VOBA-1610 file (N, C-alpha, C; in pm, whole numbers, padded with zeros to 5 digits, always signed):
BEGIN
Met+00658+01850-00793Met+00735+01902-00680Met+00694+01828-00553Ala+00791+01778-00481Ala+00763+01709-00354Ala+00734+01813-00246Leu+00618+01803-00185Leu+00580+01899-00082Leu+00614+01851+00059His+00618+01721+00079His+00629+01668+00215His+00751+01580+00237Arg+00846+01583+00146Arg+00958+01491+00156Arg+01044+01519+00278Glu+01059+01645+00314Glu+01146+01679+00427Glu+01086+01639+00561Arg+00954+01635+00568Arg+00887+01594+00691Arg+00752+01533+00654Leu+00744+01402+00656Leu+00619+01335+00623Leu+00515+01365+00731Pro+00402+01423+00695Pro+00304+01462+00797Pro+00244+01344+00872Gln+00244+01225+00812Gln+00189+01109+00881Gln+00277+01061+00995Leu+00398+01115+01006Leu+00483+01082+01120Leu+00436+01153+01247Asp+00353+01254+01230Asp+00298+01325+01346Asp+00163+01263+01382Ala+00100+01316+01484Ala-00029+01264+01527Ala-00135+01293+01421Gly-00238+01214+01422Gly-00347+01235+01328Gly-00367+01116+01238Leu-00492+01090+01202Leu-00526+00977+01119Leu-00504+01008+00972Phe-00443+00915+00901Phe-00427+00922+00756Phe-00489+00797+00695Leu-00556+00816+00584Leu-00607+00705+00506Leu-00521+00688+00381Thr-00531+00571+00319Thr-00469+00548+00190Thr-00580+00507+00093Asp-00542+00481-00030Asp-00639+00424-00121Asp-00652+00274-00093Gly-00722+00203-00177Gly-00753+00062-00149Gly-00692-00033-00249Gly-00770-00131-00289Gly-00721-00232-00382Gly-00738-00186-00525Leu-00638-00117-00575Leu-00646-00059-00709Leu-00677-00166-00814Glu-00597-00271-00815Glu-00610-00369-00923Glu-00743-00444-00916Thr-00784-00486-00796Thr-00910-00558-00787Thr-01029-00466-00815Thr-01018-00339-00780Thr-01124-00244-00814Thr-01137-00230-00965Leu-01024-00216-01033Leu-01028-00199-01179Leu-01082-00323-01248Ile-01039-00440-01202Ile-01080-00565-01268Ile-01227-00595-01243Tyr-01268-00590-01116Tyr-01402-00639-01081Tyr-01510-00533-01083His-01474-00407-01059His-01576-00302-01058His-01577-00219-01186Glu-01461-00205-01249Glu-01453-00125-01372Glu-01447-00210-01498Gly-01429-00342-01482Gly-01423-00429-01598Gly-01300-00409-01684Val-01191-00366-01623Val-01067-00340-01696Val-00978-00463-01691Ala-00930-00507-01805Ala-00836-00619-01809Ala-00698-00569-01771Leu-00634-00640-01679Leu-00500-00602-01634Leu-00405-00720-01652Pro-00347-00737-01769Pro-00250-00846-01788Pro-00136-00834-01687Gly-00101-00947-01626Gly+00005-00944-01527Gly-00032-00870-01400Phe-00164-00842-01381Phe-00211-00766-01265Phe-00145-00628-01258Ala-00114-00572-01375Ala-00041-00445-01384Ala-00135-00333-01425Ala-00143-00228-01344Ala-00227-00113-01375Ala-00153-00004-01450Phe-00020-00006-01447Phe+00054+00107-01502Phe+00034+00129-01652Pro+00004+00026-01735Pro-00020+00056-01877Pro-00137+00151-01901Leu-00229+00162-01806Leu-00340+00256-01822Leu-00292+00400-01833Leu-00174+00428-01783Leu-00122+00565-01786Leu-00085+00611-01926Leu-00080+00520-02021Leu-00036+00553-02156Leu-00144+00621-02239Glu-00270+00601-02203Glu-00381+00656-02280Glu-00470+00742-02191Glu-00532+00843-02253Glu-00615+00935-02175Glu-00733+00862-02111Asp-00793+00766-02182Asp-00904+00692-02123Asp-00858+00618-01998Gly-00739+00559-02004Gly-00685+00490-01887Gly-00657+00585-01774Arg-00604+00701-01804Arg-00577+00799-01699Arg-00707+00849-01637Asp-00812+00860-01718Asp-00942+00900-01663Asp-00994+00796-01564Ile-00975+00669-01596Ile-01016+00563-01503Ile-00941+00576-01371Leu-00811+00600-01379Leu-00732+00616-01258Leu-00772+00740-01181Arg-00802+00849-01252Arg-00846+00972-01183Arg-00972+00944-01102Arg-01068+00877-01164Arg-01193+00849-01092Arg-01166+00763-00970Tyr-01078+00667-00985Tyr-01042+00582-00871Tyr-00987+00667-00757Tyr-00887+00750-00786Tyr-00826+00832-00681Tyr-00925+00934-00624Glu-01009+00991-00708Glu-01102+01093-00661Glu-01201+01037-00559Ser-01232+00908-00569Ser-01324+00849-00470Ser-01261+00851-00331Tyr-01130+00837-00323Tyr-01061+00840-00193Tyr-01041+00984-00146Leu-01018+01075-00238Leu-01010+01216-00200Leu-01141+01260-00137Ala-01252+01215-00193Ala-01383+01252-00139Ala-01401+01198+00002Val-01356+01075+00027Val-01368+01018+00161Val-01282+01096+00260Ala-01157+01121+00224Ala-01067+01193+00315Ala-01118+01333+00345Asp-01169+01401+00243Asp-01220+01535+00264Asp-01346+01534+00350Ala-01432+01434+00331Ala-01553+01426+00412Ala-01521+01401+00559Leu-01417+01323+00585Leu-01379+01292+00723Leu-01279+01392+00780Gly-01221+01474+00694Gly-01124+01573+00742Gly-00994+01511+00788Val-00948+01407+00720Val-00823+01339+00758Val-00723+01346+00644Gly-00598+01318+00676Gly-00494+01315+00575Gly-00510+01195+00484Leu-00441+01201+00369Leu-00453+01095+00270Leu-00318+01069+00206Val-00283+00943+00193Val-00164+00900+00119Val-00212+00825-00004Leu-00179+00875-00122Leu-00216+00807-00246Leu-00092+00742-00307Asp-00106+00613-00342Asp+00004+00540-00405Asp-00012+00541-00556Ser+00098+00561-00626Ser+00095+00561-00772Ser+00065+00421-00824Ala+00020+00414-00948Ala-00020+00287-01010Ala+00101+00215-01068Thr+00206+00203-00989Thr+00334+00153-01042Thr+00384+00029-00968Trp+00295-00044-00903Trp+00336-00161-00826Trp+00407-00265-00914Arg+00366-00275-01039Arg+00428-00370-01132Arg+00528-00304-01228Ala+00553-00176-01214Ala+00635-00103-01312Ala+00784-00117-01283Asn+00829-00243-01274Asn+00972-00271-01254Asn+01022-00355-01371Pro+01153-00379-01382Pro+01209-00441-01503Pro+01149-00576-01541Asp+01135-00668-01446Asp+01087-00801-01481Asp+00942-00799-01529Trp+00855-00735-01452Trp+00715-00731-01491Trp+00696-00644-01614Gly+00770-00535-01625Gly+00761-00452-01744Gly+00799-00528-01870Ala+00907-00606-01862Ala+00952-00683-01978Ala+00847-00782-02024Arg+00777-00842-01928Arg+00672-00938-01964Arg+00562-00873-02044Leu+00544-00743-02026Leu+00439-00670-02096Leu+00494-00589-02213Gly+00622-00611-02247Gly+00680-00546-02363Gly+00735-00406-02340Phe+00763-00371-02214Phe+00814-00238-02182Phe+00966-00242-02168Gln+01032-00152-02238Gln+01176-00134-02226Gln+01206-00039-02110Pro+01334-00034-02064Pro+01367+00054-01951Pro+01322+00199-01968Asp+01341+00257-02087Asp+01299+00396-02107Asp+01147+00409-02097Asp+01074+00307-02145Asp+00928+00309-02134Asp+00885+00310-01987Leu+00952+00228-01908Leu+00918+00219-01766Leu+00947+00350-01695Ser+01059+00411-01729Ser+01091+00540-01668Ser+00983+00642-01698Ala+00938+00645-01822Ala+00835+00742-01861Ala+00704+00717-01790Val+00666+00589-01776Val+00537+00560-01714Val+00541+00586-01564Asn+00655+00563-01499Asn+00668+00596-01358Asn+00656+00747-01337Arg+00717+00824-01426Arg+00704+00970-01415Arg+00558+01013-01434Arg+00494+00954-01532Arg+00356+00992-01561Arg+00264+00959-01444Ala+00295+00852-01374Ala+00212+00814-01259Ala+00216+00920-01150Ile+00334+00973-01123Ile+00346+01078-01021Ile+00286+01209-01071Glu+00302+01237-01199Glu+00241+01357-01256Glu+00090+01356-01239Leu+00029+01238-01257Leu-00116+01228-01240Leu-00156+01261-01096Leu-00083+01206-00999Leu-00115+01235-00859Leu-00092+01383-00828Ala+00014+01441-00885Ala+00042+01582-00861Ala-00069+01671-00918Glu-00123+01632-01033Glu-00234+01707-01091Glu-00356+01704-00999Leu-00382+01588-00942Leu-00495+01577-00849Leu-00473+01664-00726Arg-00351+01667-00677Arg-00323+01750-00559Arg-00337+01898-00594Ala-00289+01938-00712Ala-00298+02079-00751Ala-00443+02124-00770Ala-00528+02031-00813Ala-00668+02066-00837Ala-00754+02055-00713Arg-00698+02008-00605Arg-00776+01988-00483Arg-00826+02121-00429Arg-00952+02124-00390Arg-01012+02250-00346Arg-01001+02273-00196Thr-00968+02171-00124Thr-00957+02186+00020Thr-00814+02160+00065Thr-00769+02230+00165Thr-00635+02210+00220Thr-00642+02178+00369Arg-00755+02124+00411Arg-00773+02098+00554Arg-00675+01994+00607Ala-00638+01900+00524Ala-00548+01793+00567Ala-00453+01761+00453Pro-00334+01711+00485Pro-00234+01689+00381Pro-00271+01576+00286Leu-00226+01591+00162Leu-00231+01485+00062Leu-00087+01451+00026Val-00048+01328+00057Val+00091+01283+00041Val+00098+01192-00081Leu+00195+01217-00167Leu+00210+01140-00291Leu+00318+01034-00272Ser+00278+00909-00288Ser+00368+00796-00267Ser+00396+00725-00398Gly+00524+00706-00429Gly+00563+00626-00544Gly+00564+00480-00503Cys+00477+00402-00564Cys+00460+00263-00523Cys+00562+00173-00592Val+00630+00092-00512Val+00726-00006-00561Val+00676-00144-00520Gly+00676-00236-00613Gly+00633-00372-00583Gly+00750-00467-00579Pro+00726-00588-00537Pro+00833-00687-00531Pro+00876-00732-00670Arg+00997-00781-00680Arg+01042-00836-00807Arg+00962-00960-00842Gly+00922-01036-00742Gly+00846-01159-00764Gly+00698-01135-00761Asp+00627-01238-00717Asp+00481-01241-00728Asp+00410-01153-00625Gly+00460-01145-00505Gly+00391-01072-00400Gly+00326-01165-00299Tyr+00292-01285-00341Tyr+00240-01386-00250Tyr+00344-01494-00222Val+00434-01515-00319Val+00536-01620-00309Val+00673-01555-00325Pro+00767-01581-00235Pro+00897-01515-00244Pro+00969-01536-00376Gly+00958-01654-00435Gly+01029-01681-00558Gly+01179-01682-00535Glu+01257-01630-00631Glu+01403-01627-00618Glu+01442-01526-00510Leu+01517-01570-00411Leu+01565-01481-00306Leu+01700-01425-00347Val+01712-01294-00342Val+01837-01229-00380Val+01892-01152-00261Ser+02018-01117-00267Ser+02083-01041-00160Ser+02030-00899-00157Ala+02054-00832-00047Ala+02013-00691-00036Ala+02083-00605-00141Thr+02208-00635-00170Thr+02281-00557-00270Thr+02219-00573-00408Arg+02187-00698-00445Arg+02124-00720-00575Arg+01985-00658-00580Ala+01912-00663-00469Ala+01780-00602-00466Ala+01789-00451-00484Ala+01886-00388-00420Ala+01904-00244-00435Ala+01934-00209-00580Asp+02022-00286-00644Asp+02055-00261-00784Asp+01932-00278-00873Tyr+01852-00378-00843Tyr+01735-00406-00925Tyr+01632-00292-00916His+01604-00244-00796His+01498-00145-00776His+01545-00001-00792Arg+01675+00018-00807Arg+01730+00154-00804Arg+01671+00245-00913Ala+01661+00195-01035Ala+01616+00281-01145Ala+01474+00332-01120Gln+01385+00244-01078Gln+01248+00288-01053Gln+01243+00388-00938Ile+01315+00361-00831Ile+01314+00451-00716Ile+01372+00587-00752Glu+01480+00590-00828Glu+01539+00718-00868Glu+01444+00797-00957Thr+01370+00727-01044Thr+01273+00795-01129Thr+01161+00854-01045Leu+01108+00777-00952Leu+01002+00828-00867Leu+01049+00946-00783Ala+01174+00939-00735Ala+01229+01049-00655Ala+01242+01176-00737Ser+01288+01162-00861Ser+01307+01279-00946Ser+01175+01334-01000Ser+01067+01257-00986Ser+00938+01298-01039Ser+00854+01375-00939Gly+00901+01390-00817Gly+00829+01471-00719Gly+00747+01393-00619Ala+00766+01262-00609Ala+00697+01186-00504Ala+00748+01230-00367Asp+00661+01228-00269Asp+00702+01263-00133Asp+00777+01149-00066Leu+00746+01026-00105Leu+00811+00907-00049Leu+00791+00793-00146Val+00860+00684-00123Val+00831+00559-00194Val+00781+00458-00092Thr+00680+00382-00132Thr+00625+00278-00047Thr+00639+00145-00120Ala+00707+00052-00059Ala+00724-00082-00116Ala+00619-00173-00056Leu+00524-00215-00137Leu+00411-00295-00089Leu+00428-00443-00120Thr+00375-00525-00029Thr+00363-00670-00047Thr+00499-00738-00058Leu+00592-00698+00027Leu+00723-00762+00028Leu+00715-00892+00108Thr+00791-00991+00063Thr+00778-01125+00119Thr+00900-01172+00196Tyr+01012-01100+00186Tyr+01131-01140+00262Tyr+01218-01017+00289Ala+01306-01028+00387Ala+01375-00912+00442Ala+01481-00855+00349Asp+01559-00938+00280Asp+01669-00886+00198Asp+01620-00790+00091Glu+01508-00821+00026Glu+01458-00729-00075Glu+01418-00595-00011Ala+01361-00602+00108Ala+01325-00479+00179Ala+01448-00397+00213Val+01555-00462+00255Val+01680-00391+00285Val+01730-00320+00161Gly+01730-00390+00048Gly+01777-00330-00075Gly+01697-00209-00116Ile+01565-00216-00104Ile+01479-00103-00139Ile+01505+00014-00046Ala+01516-00013+00083Ala+01542+00095+00180Ala+01675+00163+00150Arg+01778+00085+00116Arg+01909+00143+00084Arg+01901+00226-00044Ala+01834+00175-00146Ala+01825+00248-00272Ala+01750+00379-00254Ala+01645+00379-00173Ala+01571+00502-00147Ala+01656+00603-00071Ala+01731+00555+00027Ala+01819+00645+00102Ala+01922+00707+00009Asp+01977+00628-00082Asp+02075+00681-00177Asp+02012+00785-00269Ala+01883+00768-00301Ala+01813+00862-00389Ala+01760+00984-00315Gly+01775+00987-00183Gly+01732+01101-00104Gly+01583+01113-00086Ile+01513+00999-00082Ile+01368+01002-00064Ile+01330+00907+00049Pro+01235+00945+00136Pro+01193+00855+00244Pro+01131+00729+00188Ser+01146+00620+00262Ser+01086+00494+00221Ser+00997+00439+00330Val+00897+00365+00287Val+00812+00288+00377Val+00817+00144+00328Ile+00841+00053+00419Ile+00848-00089+00387Ile+00722-00157+00439Ser+00651-00223+00349Ser+00528-00292+00388Ser+00541-00440+00354Phe+00545-00523+00458Phe+00549-00667+00440Phe+00406-00721+00431Thr+00393-00835+00368Thr+00267-00909+00375Thr+00288-01031+00464Val+00179-01079+00521Val+00187-01196+00610Val+00082-01298+00570Glu+00110-01423+00606Glu+00016-01531+00584Glu-00085-01535+00700Thr-00173-01632+00699Thr-00276-01638+00801Thr-00221-01661+00941Asp-00095-01709+00951Asp-00033-01730+01082Asp+00048-01609+01128Gly+00044-01499+01052Gly+00116-01379+01091Gly+00262-01376+01049Arg+00310-01481+00983Arg+00448-01485+00935Arg+00456-01440+00790Leu+00573-01390+00750Leu+00596-01357+00612Leu+00587-01483+00526Pro+00561-01470+00396Pro+00562-01588+00309Pro+00694-01664+00312Ser+00803-01596+00347Ser+00932-01663+00360Ser+00938-01751+00485Gly+00842-01737+00573Gly+00841-01810+00700Gly+00897-01731+00816Gln+00958-01617+00790Gln+01017-01536+00895Gln+00910-01465+00975Arg+00935-01447+01104Arg+00844-01368+01187Arg+00851-01222+01147Leu+00738-01153+01157Leu+00732-01013+01118Leu+00832-00930+01197Gly+00838-00949+01327Gly+00930-00871+01410Gly+01074-00895+01372Glu+01109-01019+01342Glu+01246-01049+01302Glu+01281-00978+01171Ala+01187-00974+01078Ala+01211-00907+00950Ala+01233-00757+00969Ile+01149-00695+01051Ile+01165-00551+01076Ile+01298-00522+01143Glu+01334-00601+01241Glu+01462-00580+01309Glu+01579-00602+01214Glu+01568-00697+01124Glu+01675-00722+01027Glu+01690-00605+00931Val+01579-00554+00881Val+01586-00441+00788Val+01646-00319+00857Asp+01601-00289+00977Asp+01658-00174+01049Asp+01807-00192+01073Ala+01848-00311+01110Ala+01989-00336+01140Ala+02076-00325+01015Asp+02024-00369+00900Asp+02105-00375+00779Asp+02090-00253+00688Ser+02004-00158+00728Ser+01985-00038+00647Ser+02005+00090+00727Ala+02063+00077+00847Ala+02077+00192+00937Ala+01942+00255+00966Ala+01841+00170+00985Ala+01704+00214+01016Ala+01655+00316+00915Ala+01680+00289+00787Ala+01644+00383+00682Ala+01494+00404+00663Pro+01409+00302+00673Pro+01266+00326+00650Pro+01207+00427+00748Ala+01123+00515+00696Ala+01054+00609+00783Ala+00962+00536+00881Tyr+00898+00430+00832Tyr+00818+00343+00916Tyr+00785+00218+00835Tyr+00713+00127+00898Tyr+00675+00001+00835Tyr+00524-00010+00828Met+00479-00094+00736Met+00337-00126+00724Met+00323-00277+00703Val+00199-00322+00712Val+00163-00458+00673Val+00047-00445+00576Asn+00055-00518+00464Asn-00054-00508+00368Asn-00088-00645+00310Cys-00199-00649+00239Cys-00248-00768+00170Cys-00270-00883+00269Ala-00333-00852+00381Ala-00372-00952+00480Ala-00487-00895+00560His-00577-00981+00603His-00686-00937+00688His-00631-00907+00827Pro-00686-00809+00899Pro-00638-00779+01034Pro-00636-00899+01127Ala-00725-00995+01105Ala-00724-01116+01188Ala-00597-01197+01167His-00531-01179+01052His-00405-01247+01025His-00286-01164+01073Ile-00305-01034+01080Ile-00198-00944+01124Ile-00184-00946+01275Glu-00297-00951+01344Glu-00297-00940+01490Glu-00204-01041+01558Pro-00201-01169+01517Pro-00113-01263+01587Pro+00036-01230+01574Ala+00072-01149+01476Ala+00213-01114+01458Ala+00258-01003+01552Leu+00164-00931+01612Leu+00198-00816+01694Leu+00234-00860+01835Glu+00348-00820+01881Glu+00398-00859+02012Glu+00427-00734+02095Ala+00440-00752+02223Ala+00480-00643+02312Ala+00632-00630+02304Ala+00679-00569+02197Ala+00823-00556+02172Ala+00850-00421+02106Pro+00970-00369+02120Pro+01000-00235+02064Pro+00974-00222+01914Trp+00996-00330+01839Trp+00979-00320+01694Trp+00836-00288+01653Val+00740-00321+01736Val+00600-00294+01701Val+00578-00144+01683Gly+00651-00063+01757Gly+00639+00081+01743Gly+00683+00135+01608Arg+00753+00054+01531Arg+00795+00096+01397Arg+00685+00077+01293Ile+00579+00004+01331Ile+00467-00017+01238Ile+00367+00097+01257Lys+00346+00174+01152Lys+00252+00285+01160Lys+00133+00267+01067Gly+00138+00164+00983Gly+00030+00153+00887Gly-00013+00011+00856Val-00137-00001+00812Val-00194-00127+00767Val-00278-00099+00644Arg-00256-00178+00540Arg-00345-00177+00424Arg-00403-00318+00416Ala-00526-00331+00460Ala-00584-00461+00488Ala-00663-00517+00370Asn-00663-00649+00359Asn-00754-00718+00270Asn-00893-00722+00331Ala-00993-00722+00246Ala-01130-00740+00294Ala-01157-00885+00329Ser-01090-00976+00260Ser-01115-01119+00275Ser-01026-01179+00382Arg-01078-01282+00447Arg-00999-01360+00542Arg-00929-01477+00474Arg-00942-01491+00346Arg-00882-01603+00275Arg-00730-01593+00277Ser-00666-01707+00265Ser-00520-01710+00254Ser-00478-01658+00118His-00349-01630+00103His-00298-01588-00027His-00323-01694-00133Ala-00303-01818-00099Ala-00324-01926-00196Ala-00471-01930-00240Glu-00561-01912-00146Glu-00703-01914-00180Glu-00741-01793-00265Leu-00686-01677-00234Leu-00714-01558-00314Leu-00659-01573-00455Asp-00542-01633-00467Asp-00479-01651-00597Asp-00563-01741-00687Ala-00632-01835-00626Ala-00712-01930-00703Ala-00855-01883-00724Ala-00895-01776-00658Ala-01033-01731-00664Ala-01068-01674-00802Thr-01189-01695-00844Thr-01237-01641-00971Thr-01342-01533-00950Glu-01384-01511-00826Glu-01478-01405-00792Glu-01419-01320-00680Leu-01461-01196-00676Leu-01411-01104-00575Leu-01473-01133-00440Asp-01390-01145-00340Asp-01436-01155-00201Asp-01411-01020-00136Glu-01516-00938-00132Glu-01500-00802-00081Glu-01539-00789+00066Gly-01568-00901+00131Gly-01592-00897+00274Gly-01703-00802+00314Asp-01692-00749+00434Asp-01790-00657+00490Asp-01716-00532+00536Pro-01736-00417+00470Pro-01662-00297+00508Pro-01673-00261+00656Ala-01793-00273+00713Ala-01811-00237+00854Ala-01729-00329+00945Asp-01728-00457+00913Asp-01651-00553+00992Asp-01502-00522+00981Leu-01457-00489+00862Leu-01316-00454+00844Leu-01281-00329+00924Gly-01373-00233+00926Gly-01350-00114+01006Gly-01335-00145+01154Arg-01419-00235+01204Arg-01409-00272+01346Arg-01276-00340+01375Trp-01231-00425+01284Trp-01103-00490+01303Trp-00988-00390+01304Cys-00994-00289+01218Cys-00889-00187+01217Cys-00891-00105+01345Arg-01010-00078+01395Arg-01019-00007+01524Arg-00956-00092+01634Arg-00980-00222+01629Arg-00922-00312+01729Arg-00769-00306+01723Leu-00712-00307+01602Leu-00567-00297+01589Leu-00515-00166+01645Arg-00587-00057+01620Arg-00543+00073+01672Arg-00553+00080+01823Glu-00652+00017+01879Glu-00665+00017+02025Glu-00548-00058+02087Arg-00501-00161+02020Arg-00388-00238+02069Arg-00256-00166+02040Cys-00250-00098+01927Cys-00127-00028+01885Cys-00165+00115+01848Pro-00172+00206+01945Pro-00219+00342+01919Pro-00135+00419+01818His-00012+00375+01794His+00074+00444+01699His+00034+00418+01555Leu-00055+00321+01530Leu-00105+00295+01394Leu-00193+00412+01352Asn-00149+00487+01253Asn-00231+00600+01211Asn-00243+00613+01060Val-00193+00514+00985Val-00208+00513+00839Val-00286+00387+00803Leu-00409+00404+00759Leu-00498+00290+00736Leu-00558+00295+00596Gly-00558+00182+00531Gly-00617+00174+00398Gly-00642+00031+00360Gly-00669+00011+00232Gly-00710-00120+00185Gly-00613-00182+00088Cys-00635-00311+00064Cys-00559-00385-00036Cys-00661-00469-00113Cys-00628-00593-00145Cys-00711-00673-00235Cys-00857-00680-00189Gly-00947-00653-00281Gly-01090-00663-00253Gly-01153-00540-00193Thr-01073-00440-00161Thr-01129-00320-00097Thr-01145-00206-00198Asp-01236-00116-00165Asp-01255+00006-00242Asp-01280+00120-00143His-01330+00232-00193His-01346+00349-00107His-01443+00325+00007Arg-01538+00232-00012Arg-01634+00203+00096Arg-01563+00144+00218His-01470+00053+00191His-01396-00010+00301His-01309+00093+00373Val-01243+00178+00296Val-01154+00277+00356Val-01235+00379+00437Glu-01351+00416+00386Glu-01437+00506+00464Glu-01479+00439+00595Ala-01513+00311+00590Ala-01553+00238+00711Ala-01439+00232+00811Met-01316+00213+00763Met-01200+00214+00853Met-01186+00350+00920Gly-01195+00455+00840Gly-01181+00588+00896Gly-01288+00620+00998Arg-01412+00588+00966Arg-01521+00617+01058Arg-01509+00536+01187Ala-01471+00409+01174Ala-01458+00325+01293Ala-01348+00378+01385Cys-01237+00422+01326Cys-01124+00466+01408Cys-01145+00607+01461Met-01240+00680+01404Met-01273+00812+01455Met-01394+00809+01547Gly-01452+00690+01564Gly-01569+00677+01650Gly-01694+00733+01589Arg-01699+00737+01455Arg-01818+00788+01387Arg-01902+00672+01338Pro-02035+00691+01330Pro-02120+00582+01280Pro-02093+00557+01133Ala-02117+00434+01091Ala-02101+00398+00951Ala-02200+00476+00866Ser-02162+00502+00740Ser-02247+00583+00653Ser-02361+00503+00593Gly-02355+00370+00605Gly-02461+00288+00548Gly-02457+00149+00606Gly-02540+00063+00555Gly-02547-00074+00603Gly-02443-00162+00538Arg-02456-00291+00562Arg-02363-00390+00510Arg-02370-00389+00357Thr-02254-00380+00293Thr-02250-00376+00148Thr-02168-00488+00089Gly-02100-00566+00170Gly-02017-00672+00117Gly-02097-00798+00091Val-02031-00894+00025Val-02097-01020-00006Val-02059-01131+00088Arg-01942-01115+00150Arg-01899-01214+00247Arg-01831-01141+00362Gly-01863-01175+00482Gly-01797-01111+00593Gly-01790-01201+00714Gly-01688-01182+00793Gly-01678-01258+00917Gly-01761-01193+01024Ser-01768-01259+01136Ser-01838-01201+01250Ser-01755-01088+01308Pro-01817-00990+01372Pro-01742-00879+01429Pro-01640-00929+01529Pro-01527-00859+01541Pro-01430-00896+01641Pro-01486-00873+01780Pro-01438-00943+01879Pro-01487-00920+02014Pro-01453-00780+02060Thr-01539-00722+02141Thr-01517-00585+02190Thr-01490-00586+02339
//
């Protein structure tokens, strides 16, 4: 049952956290093999679901300790037709696994012992392509048709919203926003950017947001940027009206480019405290940013550091990362 679909609580004042880098956490910290970088097959077996429960529970503990809201994304970033087919999943299989992903989040919400802050369930939608490289560019109409089945399944399964992560070009974002509106569920569009602050397609972030709003009747509830370090996001932010549409960031721990991360054989988990300071810097520049979480290389430690930094609380421990940049200027 969707509890927050009619009014997403993160649209109001107050800090919300998200989870972090699901896939990199599973691969590098849990030793789980993820063919195609897909986590959704874990939902098929109880052992896999237990791994996902532990992952999500670590973020529930952080949010409860800080007394802030939490948005949890389902493990369905790759659960679309093209990526599913590569792993041997037929359309009915994908529908079932998308439902199961939301059921798992709903179980966690039902078992939660505290109600101090909202827990919002997000159905995660990923790009048709790689996430770092645009690949084949399709029209907004074709993108809507492609993503419609997954979005309709997530909507019927009780998700509060759908969040499209790591989008690389505007037309696919328009299609997803239109499909979500048709399904009667709020959408969040999250673009990724390169080290120069531009989308992998080369388009400026502001131009992409304005294009999606213009071509979807401003359907997205808000926008995010993910899979980039805040130092790469900051140059994209301008003193323009579209910046107010960005309410969230899911940051990478690493300052490496997408190409460098793609070629990496070891996890670059950066420095959680440094990442927290960078997120605080973004919030000071854009006070409307109130949804903060992690992407590649991050885990609950990074998200806790973001929350503490943005709440003005001291870090819970010392440096825990293996590589980190110098603190941002204050």
